[in-house]
C-alpha positions in Angstrom: 0.0 0.0 0.0 1.2 3.5 -0.9 -0.5 6.7 0.2 -0.1 10.1 -1.3 -2.1 13.3 -0.5 -4.3 12.6 -3.6 -4.5 8.7 -4.0 -4.0 5.4 -2.3 -2.4 2.5 -4.3 -2.5 -1.2 -3.5 -0.3 -3.8 -5.1 -1.6 -7.3 -6.0 1.4 -9.5 -6.0 -0.1 -12.5 -7.8 -0.9 -10.3 -10.9 1.9 -7.9 -10.5 -0.5 -5.1 -10.9 -1.2 -1.8 -9.0 -4.7 -0.6 -8.2 -5.5 3.0 -7.3 -8.4 5.0 -5.7 -8.6 8.8 -5.7 -9.2 10.7 -2.5 -11.7 13.5 -2.5 -10.6 17.2 -2.5 -11.0 17.5 1.3 -10.5 13.9 2.2 -7.6 12.9 4.4 -6.2 9.6 5.4 -6.4 9.1 9.2 -5.3 5.5 9.6 -3.8 2.6 7.6 -4.0 -0.9 9.0 -3.4 -4.3 7.4 -3.2 -7.9 8.2 -3.1 -11.0 6.0 -5.1 -10.3 2.8 -6.7 -7.0 3.7 -5.5 -3.5 4.2 -8.0 -0.9 5.4 -7.6 2.8 4.8 -9.7 5.0 7.2 -10.3 8.5 5.8 -12.3 11.5 7.0 -15.1 10.4 4.6 -15.0 6.6 4.3 -13.4 3.3 4.9 -11.5 1.7 2.0 -10.6 -2.0 2.0 -8.0 -3.4 -0.4 -8.3 -7.1 -1.0 -5.2 -9.1 -2.1 -7.5 -11.7 -3.5 -9.6 -9.6 -5.8 -7.0 -6.8 -6.3 -9.3 -3.9 -5.9 -10.5 -1.2 -3.4 -14.0 -1.4 -1.8 -15.4 1.7 -0.1 -18.1 2.3 2.5 -19.0 5.9 3.3 -19.4 7.3 6.9 -22.8 8.6 7.8 -23.2 12.1 9.3 -21.5 12.3 12.8 -20.4 8.6 12.6 -17.0 8.0 14.4 -14.8 5.0 14.2 -14.2 3.2 17.5 -12.1 0.1 16.7 -10.8 -2.2 14.0 -10.3 -5.9 14.5 -8.6 -8.0 11.8 -7.8 -11.6 11.0 -6.0 -12.8 7.8 -9.2 -12.6 5.7 -11.8 -10.4 7.6 -11.8 -6.9 9.0 -14.5 -5.6 11.4 -14.9 -1.9 12.0 -17.0 -0.7 14.9 -18.4 2.8 14.8 -20.7 4.8 17.0 -23.7 3.7 14.8 -22.9 0.3 13.3 -20.4 -2.6 12.7 -18.9 -3.1 9.2 -17.3 -6.4 8.1 -15.2 -6.9 5.1 -14.1 -10.3 3.7 -11.2 -10.2 1.3 -12.3 -13.3 -0.7 -15.7 -12.0 -1.5 -14.7 -8.3 -1.8 -17.6 -6.8 -0.1 -18.8 -4.9 3.0 -21.6 -6.2 5.3 -23.3 -3.8 7.6 -24.7 -4.8 11.0 -26.8 -2.5 13.1 
């Protein structure tokens, strides 16, 4: 994972390919955390997960006044707890699941 002030880039080793996602004009990266097959980028506007299996970024936007509380990770799953919900990301399926 590489972060600039305008983009985040993830490298999928099996394909030898870089994937990128642009940050919004006022969006800032607050935290990067990775383990196993998932890297999560927490920004001021959303959570981005990069999957080493699918080789792409998957985003979920924060709702108004939502604040992140914790991130738990295993090799394949990331769970983010916020003040309003729990979000789970599985790297093999490449999708977020929301629990309220």
